[in-house]
N, CA, C and O of each residue as an XYZ file, in Angstrom:
884
protein
N     124.390     44.700     66.139
C     124.932     45.933     66.688
C     123.816     46.919     67.036
O     123.851     47.562     68.085
N     122.829     47.030     66.147
C     121.734     47.956     66.418
C     120.939     47.535     67.644
O     120.525     48.370     68.450
N     120.726     46.196     67.777
C     119.995     45.717     68.940
C     120.756     46.028     70.221
O     120.150     46.420     71.219
N     122.085     45.859     70.208
C     122.883     46.150     71.388
C     122.830     47.636     71.725
O     122.750     48.016     72.893
N     122.877     48.475     70.684
C     122.791     49.912     70.916
C     121.442     50.283     71.524
O     121.368     51.118     72.426
N     120.366     49.650     71.018
C     119.045     49.936     71.547
C     118.946     49.521     73.018
O     118.375     50.245     73.835
N     119.513     48.340     73.354
C     119.485     47.878     74.735
C     120.274     48.812     75.640
O     119.858     49.132     76.754
N     121.446     49.248     75.119
C     122.256     50.166     75.920
C     121.529     51.481     76.156
O     121.598     52.042     77.249
N     120.831     51.979     75.135
C     120.079     53.209     75.275
C     118.941     53.043     76.280
O     118.679     53.937     77.085
N     118.257     51.875     76.228
C     117.176     51.627     77.183
C     117.716     51.562     78.603
O     117.119     52.103     79.534
N     118.865     50.887     78.756
C     119.456     50.790     80.102
C     119.875     52.162     80.616
O     119.684     52.484     81.788
N     120.448     52.964     79.723
C     120.833     54.321     80.135
C     119.615     55.134     80.540
O     119.654     55.894     81.508
N     118.528     54.967     79.786
C     117.313     55.693     80.123
C     116.750     55.275     81.471
O     116.290     56.118     82.241
N     116.783     53.965     81.764
C     116.296     53.490     83.055
C     117.154     54.019     84.195
O     116.637     54.389     85.249
N     118.482     54.053     83.977
C     119.384     54.570     85.008
C     119.088     56.039     85.288
O     119.056     56.462     86.444
N     118.871     56.822     84.220
C     118.572     58.239     84.400
C     117.244     58.431     85.128
O     117.125     59.307     85.984
N     116.228     57.600     84.784
C     114.941     57.707     85.467
C     115.081     57.385     86.952
O     114.466     58.032     87.798
N     115.908     56.365     87.262
C     116.106     56.022     88.673
C     116.809     57.152     89.412
O     116.472     57.454     90.557
N     117.781     57.774     88.764
C     118.471     58.901     89.383
C     117.509     60.054     89.634
O     117.545     60.694     90.685
N     116.634     60.312     88.636
C     115.654     61.392     88.811
C     114.690     61.077     89.948
O     114.329     61.961     90.725
N     114.267     59.795     90.044
C     113.355     59.410     91.122
C     114.005     59.589     92.485
O     113.377     60.085     93.420
N     115.281     59.180     92.596
C     115.983     59.340     93.880
C     116.158     60.806     94.228
O     116.050     61.198     95.390
N     116.434     61.620     93.197
C     116.596     63.054     93.446
C     115.287     63.668     93.912
O     115.292     64.494     94.825
N     114.158     63.285     93.308
C     112.861     63.811     93.725
C     112.505     63.358     95.133
O     111.903     64.112     95.899
N     112.880     62.115     95.478
C     112.611     61.633     96.825
C     113.390     62.424     97.862
O     112.876     62.724     98.939
N     114.651     62.764     97.529
C     115.434     63.575     98.454
C     114.836     64.956     98.595
O     114.808     65.509     99.695
N     114.354     65.528     97.493
C     113.767     66.858     97.546
C     112.440     66.856     98.296
O     112.092     67.855     98.926
N     111.697     65.763     98.242
C     110.387     65.695     98.882
C     110.451     65.239    100.338
O     109.421     65.130    101.002
N     111.655     64.975    100.831
C     111.772     64.602    102.229
C     112.114     63.142    102.449
O     112.272     62.728    103.598
N     112.234     62.342    101.395
C     112.708     60.987    101.537
C     111.673     59.987    102.013
O     112.059     58.930    102.513
N     110.397     60.253    101.888
C     109.375     59.281    102.265
C     109.237     58.283    101.129
O     108.703     58.613    100.070
N     109.724     57.045    101.347
C     109.769     56.054    100.279
C     108.730     54.965    100.457
O     108.653     54.055     99.631
N     107.927     55.030    101.511
C     106.913     54.017    101.743
C     105.666     54.322    100.925
O     105.616     55.310    100.193
N     104.670     53.471    101.058
C     103.367     53.610    100.407
C     103.365     53.320     98.906
O     102.428     53.754     98.236
N     104.341     52.621     98.331
C     104.208     52.327     96.895
C     103.086     51.341     96.619
O     102.546     51.303     95.513
N     102.723     50.519     97.651
C     101.682     49.516     97.464
C     100.321     50.147     97.215
O      99.424     49.482     96.698
N     100.147     51.417     97.570
C      98.853     52.060     97.403
C      98.505     52.189     95.928
O      97.331     52.223     95.560
N      99.529     52.259     95.085
C      99.302     52.457     93.661
C      99.179     51.151     92.881
O      98.981     51.174     91.666
N      99.296     50.010     93.569
C      99.268     48.722     92.882
C      97.823     48.349     92.560
O      96.961     48.359     93.438
N      97.568     48.021     91.295
C      96.250     47.588     90.842
C      96.237     46.067     90.816
O      96.993     45.455     90.061
N      95.398     45.457     91.622
C      95.301     43.998     91.664
C      94.426     43.495     90.519
O      93.787     44.272     89.810
N      94.418     42.168     90.359
C      93.587     41.569     89.310
C      92.106     41.834     89.561
O      91.333     42.047     88.627
N      91.727     41.817     90.834
C      90.323     42.070     91.151
C      89.915     43.485     90.769
O      88.809     43.708     90.276
N      90.825     44.452     91.000
C      90.516     45.830     90.626
C      90.434     45.987     89.114
O      89.633     46.775     88.610
N      91.265     45.234     88.389
C      91.292     45.375     86.937
C      90.072     44.762     86.273
O      89.634     45.227     85.221
N      89.515     43.704     86.891
C      88.387     43.013     86.261
C      87.040     43.616     86.651
O      86.043     43.408     85.960
N      87.007     44.367     87.761
C      85.731     44.938     88.183
C      85.312     46.070     87.248
O      86.131     46.880     86.814
N      84.016     46.101     86.955
C      83.479     47.160     86.093
C      83.020     48.376     86.880
O      82.802     49.447     86.314
N      82.873     48.203     88.201
C      82.444     49.316     89.041
C      83.593     50.301     89.236
O      84.752     49.954     89.010
N      83.282     51.521     89.652
C      84.351     52.480     89.952
C      85.267     51.937     91.040
O      84.800     51.227     91.931
N      86.543     52.249     90.993
C      87.494     51.701     91.983
C      87.174     52.180     93.392
O      86.710     53.302     93.594
N      87.431     51.312     94.355
C      87.255     51.645     95.764
C      88.434     52.498     96.215
O      89.557     52.004     96.318
N      88.181     53.781     96.483
C      89.270     54.702     96.830
C      89.867     54.417     98.198
O      90.921     54.964     98.525
N      89.227     53.576     99.011
C      89.830     53.156    100.282
C      90.897     52.096    100.054
O      91.745     51.875    100.919
N      90.866     51.437     98.895
C      91.858     50.408     98.596
C      92.851     50.858     97.540
O      93.986     50.384     97.513
N      92.438     51.763     96.677
C      93.286     52.180     95.563
C      93.276     53.699     95.478
O      92.214     54.313     95.370
N      94.451     54.298     95.526
C      94.562     55.757     95.490
C      95.441     56.167     94.319
O      96.312     55.416     93.879
N      95.196     57.366     93.829
C      95.991     57.896     92.728
C      97.317     58.434     93.252
O      97.481     58.652     94.452
N      98.256     58.643     92.341
C      99.568     59.181     92.730
C      99.429     60.562     93.347
O     100.176     60.918     94.258
N      98.473     61.340     92.853
C      98.266     62.683     93.398
C      97.848     62.619     94.865
O      98.330     63.403     95.683
N      96.954     61.687     95.200
C      96.519     61.563     96.589
C      97.633     61.039     97.476
O      97.728     61.430     98.640
N      98.469     60.171     96.958
C      99.603     59.677     97.737
C     100.558     60.812     98.067
O     101.041     60.906     99.195
N     100.836     61.675     97.095
C     101.734     62.805     97.348
C     101.134     63.778     98.352
O     101.855     64.349     99.170
N      99.810     63.971     98.297
C      99.163     64.836     99.279
C      99.296     64.257    100.681
O      99.550     64.991    101.636
N      99.126     62.941    100.809
C      99.267     62.302    102.115
C     100.697     62.416    102.627
O     100.905     62.631    103.821
N     101.673     62.277    101.756
C     103.070     62.440    102.168
C     103.332     63.856    102.666
O     104.061     64.051    103.638
N     102.740     64.838    102.002
C     102.929     66.231    102.437
C     102.341     66.444    103.822
O     102.936     67.132    104.651
N     101.161     65.849    104.081
C     100.550     65.987    105.395
C     101.408     65.327    106.462
O     101.577     65.880    107.548
N     101.953     64.147    106.168
C     102.795     63.446    107.140
C     104.048     64.253    107.454
O     104.484     64.307    108.604
N     104.626     64.880    106.433
C     105.816     65.702    106.680
C     105.493     66.924    107.523
O     106.359     67.426    108.240
N     104.261     67.409    107.447
C     103.890     68.609    108.188
C     103.508     68.326    109.639
O     103.530     69.242    110.462
N     103.158     67.089    109.974
C     102.682     66.782    111.315
C     103.678     67.153    112.413
O     103.258     67.750    113.404
N     104.981     66.835    112.300
C     105.906     67.242    113.376
C     105.983     68.748    113.561
O     106.143     69.228    114.683
N     105.868     69.504    112.460
C     105.947     70.959    112.567
C     104.698     71.506    113.234
O     104.783     72.380    114.097
N     103.546     70.999    112.843
C     102.306     71.433    113.489
C     102.315     71.070    114.976
O     101.878     71.859    115.814
N     102.819     69.864    115.301
C     102.849     69.436    116.702
C     103.762     70.333    117.532
O     103.493     70.583    118.707
N     104.843     70.819    116.918
C     105.750     71.702    117.657
C     105.068     73.009    118.052
O     105.438     73.621    119.054
N     104.078     73.439    117.275
C     103.364     74.661    117.616
C     102.565     74.553    118.906
O     102.168     75.566    119.481
N     102.327     73.311    119.365
C     101.603     73.131    120.623
C     102.410     73.698    121.782
O     101.838     74.149    122.775
N     103.744     73.680    121.662
C     104.591     74.190    122.747
C     104.316     75.669    123.006
O     104.305     76.109    124.155
N     104.095     76.428    121.946
C     103.805     77.859    122.117
C     102.477     78.058    122.845
O     102.375     78.887    123.750
N     101.473     77.300    122.449
C     100.161     77.433    123.085
C     100.234     77.005    124.546
O      99.624     77.634    125.411
N     100.980     75.934    124.821
C     101.110     75.454    126.197
C     101.792     76.488    127.083
O     101.389     76.708    128.225
N     102.829     77.118    126.543
C     103.572     78.096    127.336
C     102.757     79.354    127.616
O     102.842     79.917    128.708
N     101.976     79.793    126.648
C     101.222     81.039    126.809
C      99.835     80.827    127.419
O      99.120     81.798    127.670
N      99.448     79.582    127.659
C      98.099     79.329    128.183
C      97.917     79.878    129.594
O      96.807     80.255    129.972
N      98.994     79.928    130.377
C      98.857     80.428    131.750
C      98.637     81.936    131.790
O      98.298     82.487    132.837
N      98.830     82.612    130.640
C      98.618     84.055    130.608
C      97.153     84.425    130.847
O      96.860     85.536    131.289
N      96.248     83.517    130.564
C      94.824     83.788    130.709
C      94.219     83.058    131.903
O      92.999     83.034    132.067
N      95.066     82.467    132.730
C      94.546     81.762    133.905
C      95.375     82.110    135.143
O      94.943     82.904    135.979
N      96.549     81.524    135.256
C      97.352     81.727    136.460
C      97.817     83.171    136.608
O      97.849     83.706    137.716
N      98.178     83.803    135.491
C      98.667     85.175    135.580
C      97.578     86.130    136.065
O      97.868     87.099    136.767
N      96.336     85.861    135.696
C      95.236     86.693    136.193
C      95.096     86.530    137.710
O      94.828     87.499    138.420
N      95.280     85.301    138.199
C      95.255     85.078    139.643
C      96.409     85.803    140.327
O      96.257     86.323    141.433
N      97.554     85.835    139.671
C      98.678     86.601    140.214
C      98.318     88.079    140.335
O      98.540     88.708    141.370
N      97.757     88.617    139.252
C      97.452     90.052    139.238
C      96.435     90.424    140.316
O      96.477     91.533    140.850
N      95.534     89.519    140.635
C      94.525     89.818    141.665
C      95.163     90.006    143.042
O      94.599     90.701    143.888
N      96.314     89.405    143.278
C      96.966     89.520    144.583
C      98.023     90.623    144.619
O      98.691     90.795    145.638
N      98.186     91.364    143.541
C      99.218     92.393    143.475
C      98.577     93.783    143.532
O      97.367     93.938    143.373
N      99.404     94.759    143.757
C      98.923     96.148    143.838
C      98.598     96.652    142.437
O      99.500     96.816    141.616
N      97.317     96.900    142.153
C      96.867     97.289    140.818
C      96.415     98.739    140.757
O      95.747     99.129    139.800
N      96.754     99.534    141.735
C      96.288    100.925    141.779
C      97.068    101.802    140.790
O      98.298    101.822    140.785
N      96.314    102.525    139.954
C      96.886    103.607    139.154
C      96.681    104.947    139.851
O      97.444    105.889    139.641
N      95.655    105.023    140.674
C      95.377    106.206    141.491
C      94.655    105.730    142.750
O      94.491    104.527    142.957
N      94.240    106.641    143.562
C      93.557    106.258    144.799
C      92.177    105.671    144.542
O      91.646    104.943    145.381
N      91.599    105.978    143.401
C      90.226    105.533    143.124
C      90.110    104.607    141.914
O      88.997    104.238    141.538
N      91.222    104.225    141.299
C      91.145    103.365    140.107
C      92.162    102.232    140.222
O      93.336    102.445    140.526
N      91.660    101.002    139.964
C      92.518     99.827    139.945
C      92.396     99.134    138.581
O      91.313     99.078    138.000
N      93.492     98.621    138.092
C      93.496     97.932    136.798
C      92.792     96.587    136.942
O      93.145     95.817    137.836
N      91.813     96.276    136.099
C      91.199     94.940    136.131
C      92.231     93.870    135.766
O      92.966     94.046    134.795
N      92.304     92.794    136.499
C      93.348     91.780    136.230
C      93.287     91.209    134.811
O      94.324     91.024    134.174
N      92.078     90.928    134.314
C      91.960     90.295    132.995
C      92.348     91.227    131.855
O      92.633     90.764    130.751
N      92.364     92.542    132.108
C      92.688     93.486    131.040
C      94.181     93.526    130.720
O      94.580     94.159    129.743
N      95.008     92.866    131.519
C      96.451     92.888    131.258
C      96.822     92.157    129.972
O      97.891     92.400    129.412
N      95.959     91.273    129.500
C      96.269     90.553    128.263
C      96.318     91.473    127.049
O      96.826     91.079    126.000
N      95.793     92.699    127.176
C      95.863     93.647    126.063
C      97.303     94.007    125.756
O      97.606     94.439    124.644
N      98.203     93.838    126.729
C      99.620     94.144    126.506
C     100.196     93.230    125.433
O     100.955     93.677    124.574
N      99.836     91.945    125.482
C     100.314     91.000    124.459
C      99.777     91.359    123.081
O     100.493     91.265    122.084
N      98.517     91.769    123.028
C      97.910     92.127    121.744
C      98.591     93.359    121.149
O      98.912     93.382    119.961
N      98.811     94.377    121.976
C      99.466     95.598    121.494
C     100.893     95.288    121.038
O     101.343     95.793    120.009
N     101.601     94.459    121.804
C     102.964     94.077    121.418
C     102.969     93.339    120.088
O     103.846     93.565    119.254
N     102.001     92.463    119.888
C     101.930     91.716    118.632
C     101.651     92.645    117.452
O     102.268     92.501    116.397
N     100.738     93.587    117.616
C     100.407     94.506    116.525
C     101.595     95.395    116.161
O     101.881     95.609    114.984
N     102.278     95.908    117.176
C     103.471     96.718    116.906
C     104.569     95.866    116.284
O     105.276     96.309    115.379
N     104.702     94.643    116.777
C     105.724     93.755    116.229
C     105.490     93.394    114.783
O     106.446     93.266    114.018
N     104.235     93.224    114.388
C     103.937     92.919    112.980
C     104.371     94.056    112.059
O     104.915     93.822    110.980
N     104.124     95.284    112.497
C     104.535     96.437    111.683
C     106.056     96.511    111.576
O     106.599     96.711    110.489
N     106.733     96.348    112.700
C     108.197     96.402    112.691
C     108.788     95.248    111.888
O     109.809     95.403    111.217
N     108.141     94.101    111.963
C     108.626     92.936    111.209
C     108.568     93.189    109.711
O     109.527     92.919    108.987
N     107.430     93.710    109.253
C     107.258     93.926    107.818
C     108.097     95.087    107.302
O     108.650     95.011    106.205
N     108.198     96.156    108.079
C     108.849     97.380    107.600
C     110.351     97.411    107.847
O     111.083     98.057    107.097
N     110.818     96.730    108.877
C     112.236     96.810    109.221
C     112.962     95.472    109.101
O     114.001     95.377    108.449
N     112.403     94.439    109.739
C     113.132     93.173    109.809
C     113.239     92.492    108.451
O     114.322     92.056    108.060
N     112.120     92.397    107.728
C     112.135     91.683    106.441
C     113.072     92.341    105.432
O     113.878     91.627    104.834
N     113.021     93.666    105.202
C     113.990     94.268    104.263
C     115.437     94.089    104.711
O     116.322     93.902    103.876
N     115.691     94.143    106.017
C     117.064     93.984    106.511
C     117.560     92.556    106.296
O     118.682     92.355    105.832
N     116.734     91.563    106.630
C     117.139     90.160    106.471
C     117.235     89.764    105.010
O     118.031     88.893    104.660
N     116.437     90.387    104.147
C     116.453     90.051    102.722
C     117.802     90.367    102.082
O     118.204     89.706    101.124
N     118.499     91.371    102.605
C     119.805     91.721    102.048
C     120.831     90.613    102.236
O     121.740     90.461    101.421
N     120.689     89.848    103.296
C     121.671     88.809    103.605
C     121.234     87.430    103.118
O     122.070     86.627    102.702
N     119.939     87.150    103.165
C     119.459     85.816    102.803
C     119.017     85.704    101.353
O     119.055     84.616    100.780
N     118.597     86.815    100.751
C     118.056     86.755     99.398
C     116.664     86.167     99.334
O     116.120     85.983     98.245
N     116.082     85.872    100.471
C     114.726     85.314    100.535
C     113.722     86.460    100.493
O     113.860     87.409    101.265
N     112.716     86.408     99.621
C     111.729     87.499     99.576
C     111.019     87.726    100.907
O     110.594     88.844    101.200
N     110.886     86.672    101.717
C     110.246     86.803    103.027
C     111.236     87.137    104.135
O     110.849     87.214    105.301
N     112.478     87.331    103.800
C     113.494     87.626    104.805
C     114.139     86.369    105.334
O     115.337     86.163    105.142
N     113.373     85.524    105.996
C     113.833     84.244    106.512
C     112.770     83.196    106.211
O     111.636     83.524    105.864
N     113.152     81.938    106.350
C     112.230     80.856    106.036
C     111.216     80.655    107.159
O     111.341     81.234    108.239
N     110.222     79.832    106.889
C     109.184     79.553    107.897
C     109.775     78.865    109.118
O     109.409     79.193    110.247
N     110.683     77.918    108.912
C     111.270     77.215    110.042
C     112.165     78.140    110.867
O     112.243     77.997    112.087
N     112.835     79.078    110.217
C     113.641     80.048    110.963
C     112.759     80.964    111.802
O     113.102     81.286    112.940
N     111.622     81.385    111.248
C     110.680     82.184    112.041
C     110.172     81.390    113.233
O     110.009     81.922    114.332
N     109.926     80.117    112.998
C     109.456     79.252    114.079
C     110.512     79.138    115.172
O     110.177     79.181    116.356
N     111.788     78.992    114.794
C     112.854     78.900    115.777
C     113.005     80.164    116.597
O     113.208     80.100    117.809
N     112.906     81.324    115.939
C     112.988     82.593    116.672
C     111.827     82.712    117.651
O     112.011     83.151    118.786
N     110.642     82.325    117.216
C     109.487     82.373    118.106
C     109.674     81.505    119.341
O     109.300     81.904    120.444
N     110.254     80.311    119.162
C     110.504     79.436    120.306
C     111.543     80.034    121.249
O     111.404     79.926    122.468
N     112.582     80.663    120.702
C     113.614     81.256    121.551
C     113.039     82.378    122.416
O     113.313     82.442    123.614
N     112.246     83.257    121.814
C     111.637     84.343    122.585
C     110.629     83.785    123.581
O     110.465     84.321    124.677
N     109.959     82.711    123.198
C     108.990     82.089    124.099
C     109.681     81.538    125.349
O     109.123     81.592    126.445
N     110.890     81.009    125.181
C     111.663     80.529    126.333
C     111.999     81.695    127.261
O     111.901     81.571    128.482
N     112.395     82.829    126.677
C     112.688     84.012    127.495
C     111.447     84.484    128.246
O     111.540     84.901    129.400
N     110.288     84.422    127.597
C     109.049     84.825    128.253
C     108.726     83.914    129.432
O     108.265     84.379    130.474
N     108.968     82.618    129.266
C     108.722     81.683    130.361
C     109.677     81.928    131.521
O     109.281     81.840    132.684
N     110.930     82.233    131.210
C     111.900     82.544    132.268
C     111.485     83.811    133.014
O     111.585     83.877    134.239
N     111.018     84.818    132.270
C     110.565     86.053    132.908
C     109.364     85.799    133.810
O     109.283     86.354    134.905
N     108.429     84.961    133.357
C     107.244     84.659    134.167
C     107.629     83.946    135.459
O     107.095     84.251    136.526
N     108.552     82.999    135.360
C     108.967     82.284    136.576
C     109.717     83.203    137.526
O     109.574     83.072    138.742
N     110.512     84.129    137.003
C     111.249     85.067    137.855
C     110.293     85.989    138.608
O     110.503     86.278    139.786
N     109.237     86.452    137.921
C     108.257     87.318    138.579
C     107.525     86.553    139.678
O     107.259     87.114    140.742
N     107.198     85.302    139.444
C     106.506     84.515    140.468
C     107.415     84.295    141.686
O     106.950     84.341    142.825
N     108.696     84.059    141.447
C     109.635     83.920    142.568
C     109.695     85.217    143.371
O     109.701     85.197    144.602
N     109.739     86.337    142.663
C     109.767     87.638    143.335
C     108.484     87.874    144.125
O     108.532     88.353    145.258
N     107.340     87.542    143.535
C     106.053     87.765    144.201
C     105.946     86.942    145.477
O     105.499     87.445    146.508
N     106.353     85.680    145.411
C     106.276     84.823    146.593
C     107.270     85.261    147.664
O     106.995     85.122    148.855
N     108.416     85.786    147.256
C     109.387     86.275    148.233
C     108.837     87.485    148.991
O     109.013     87.592    150.204
N     108.176     88.389    148.280
C     107.579     89.557    148.941
C     106.456     89.118    149.871
O     106.325     89.633    150.981
N     105.638     88.154    149.411
C     104.560     87.653    150.262
C     105.105     86.985    151.511
O     104.530     87.116    152.591
N     106.209     86.272    151.370
C     106.815     85.625    152.529
C     107.367     86.645    153.515
O     107.249     86.470    154.728
N     107.968     87.710    152.996
C     108.524     88.742    153.880
C     107.444     89.456    154.690
O     107.704     89.952    155.786
N     106.216     89.503    154.132
C     105.117     90.182    154.828
C     104.134     89.193    155.453
O     103.034     89.575    155.853
N     104.534     87.919    155.537
C     103.702     86.880    156.159
C     102.310     86.795    155.526
O     101.296     86.732    156.221
N     102.289     86.795    154.204
C     101.017     86.756    153.479
C     100.831     85.470    152.663
O      99.904     85.384    151.857
N     101.685     84.486    152.858
C     101.592     83.260    152.067
C     100.307     82.486    152.357
O      99.760     81.839    151.464
N      99.831     82.547    153.574
C      98.626     81.804    153.957
C      97.365     82.656    153.903
O      96.334     82.289    154.468
N      97.452     83.794    153.222
C      96.300     84.684    153.112
C      96.011     84.934    151.623
O      96.498     85.915    151.059
N      95.232     84.065    150.988
C      95.015     84.170    149.538
C      94.285     85.429    149.101
O      94.417     85.837    147.948
N      93.525     86.051    149.978
C      92.774     87.253    149.598
C      93.534     88.543    149.882
O      93.055     89.631    149.560
N      94.710     88.430    150.480
C      95.479     89.628    150.827
C      96.152     90.213    149.586
O      96.453     89.497    148.630
N      96.380     91.512    149.619
C      97.074     92.208    148.531
C      98.550     92.315    148.890
O      98.916     92.900    149.910
N      99.383     91.745    148.043
C     100.834     91.756    148.278
C     101.386     93.103    147.825
O     101.031     93.572    146.744
N     102.229     93.726    148.607
C     102.765     95.046    148.221
C     103.826     94.968    147.136
O     104.999     95.255    147.372
N     103.402     94.584    145.963
C     104.268     94.536    144.781
C     103.424     94.977    143.591
O     102.278     94.551    143.446
N     103.979     95.816    142.754
C     103.213     96.397    141.652
C     102.852     95.354    140.601
O     103.631     94.451    140.300
N     101.649     95.504    140.052
C     101.201     94.593    138.999
C     101.998     94.778    137.716
O     101.972     93.910    136.843
N     102.702     95.893    137.591
C     103.484     96.146    136.375
C     104.711     95.237    136.270
O     105.399     95.245    135.249
N     104.988     94.459    137.308
C     106.008     93.424    137.191
C     105.606     92.366    136.159
O     106.462     91.638    135.657
N     104.330     92.277    135.846
C     103.854     91.286    134.865
C     103.970     91.776    133.429
O     103.779     90.997    132.496
N     104.278     93.051    133.237
C     104.333     93.600    131.881
C     105.399     92.918    131.016
O     105.103     92.603    129.864
N     106.633     92.671    131.508
C     107.642     92.038    130.630
C     107.207     90.697    130.070
O     107.425     90.427    128.889
N     106.595     89.845    130.894
C     106.215     88.537    130.373
C     105.074     88.641    129.370
O     105.042     87.885    128.400
N     104.132     89.566    129.584
C     103.073     89.768    128.599
C     103.654     90.287    127.283
O     103.237     89.863    126.205
N     104.601     91.188    127.373
C     105.218     91.738    126.160
C     106.014     90.672    125.417
O     105.933     90.569    124.193
N     106.786     89.877    126.163
C     107.584     88.834    125.521
C     106.711     87.752    124.902
O     107.086     87.168    123.886
N     105.563     87.477    125.490
C     104.660     86.487    124.897
C     104.003     87.018    123.627
O     103.523     86.228    122.814
N     103.970     88.327    123.438
C     103.410     88.870    122.206
C     104.365     88.766    121.033
O     103.928     88.693    119.884
N     105.687     88.757    121.311
C     106.674     88.691    120.219
C     106.662     87.339    119.503
O     106.676     87.329    118.273
N     106.636     86.190    120.205
C     106.567     84.916    119.473
C     105.349     84.786    118.577
O     105.401     84.117    117.546
N     104.257     85.421    118.965
C     103.060     85.355    118.130
C     103.288     86.028    116.779
O     102.692     85.632    115.778
N     104.151     87.047    116.750
C     104.476     87.708    115.483
C     105.110     86.713    114.520
O     104.756     86.667    113.342
N     106.044     85.922    115.021
C     106.763     84.982    114.165
C     105.969     83.699    113.936
O     105.940     83.181    112.820
N     105.327     83.185    114.982
C     104.652     81.910    114.860
C     103.360     82.018    114.057
O     103.049     81.113    113.282
N     102.603     83.098    114.220
C     101.374     83.245    113.451
C     101.675     83.482    111.971
O     100.938     83.018    111.101
N     102.750     84.197    111.693
C     103.152     84.361    110.295
C     103.599     83.033    109.719
O     103.342     82.737    108.552
N     104.280     82.217    110.552
C     104.674     80.888    110.090
C     103.452     80.039    109.782
O     103.398     79.374    108.748
N     102.468     80.059    110.679
C     101.264     79.254    110.453
C     100.515     79.716    109.205
O      99.989     78.898    108.451
N     100.469     81.021    108.995
C      99.819     81.558    107.799
C     100.563     81.126    106.544
O      99.943     80.749    105.550
N     101.911     81.180    106.587
C     102.694     80.760    105.430
C     102.535     79.288    105.117
O     102.505     78.897    103.950
N     102.431     78.452    106.170
C     102.240     77.021    105.940
C     100.879     76.750    105.341
O     100.755     75.937    104.425
N      99.843     77.427    105.849
C      98.488     77.190    105.358
C      98.326     77.642    103.913
O      97.530     77.068    103.170
N      99.074     78.670    103.506
C      98.994     79.110    102.128
C      99.780     78.204    101.196
O      99.815     78.441     99.989
C-alpha cells in the first residue's frame, strides 16, 4: 500500500510539473522548439575540456534566444515607420523647392528647414503624452504606463497612415496646380502654391514618433 501511495504521489507530481511547464510555455509565447540544445551527449560528458558553447548552451541562453526570436517581428514592423517617413528628408524637400516659400518680399524659407516642424511636434507631443494622455488612460486601463507597448505601436501606425494620406493628397494638389499653369515640364519653375501645404504631413509624421520612440525605449529597457 505504501509503495502504491508513493507511486501515485510521484505521478501526481509529474502531472503538476507538466501542467506548470505548459503554463509557462503559454506565458512565454509558446516556443517549444530547441530542447535539443540542452542535451548533453556522451562525448560532452567524457571530455575534460570546457564545453563547446556552439554545441551546448545553458537554459538561460536558450531563454534569451527565445526572447530575441519573439521580438524580431515587432522590431521588423518598426521598419514601416522609417520607410514611410524617409521621404520627408528627400522627396518632400524637392517638393518644397518648387513651391512658393516667401514669408516676405525678401525672405524665403529654406526647403530643408521644414523638417523642424516634425521635431517641434514630437517635443510638444511628448509633453502632452506624459502630462495628459497617460494619466487619462491609466484611469481606464490600470496600466502605470497608460497603455501597453503594442498599443502605442498600433496608434503610431494609425497616425502614420494618416500622414501618408496627407502627403499623397498634397502631391496631387501640387501637380494639379502645376498642370493648370502648364508647369509640369518645367522642373525649375515655382508653382503658385504655398509651401505651408506641407505643414500637416510634417506635423502628422511627428506624432507617430511620440508613440513609436517610447515603444522602442520601453522594449530596450
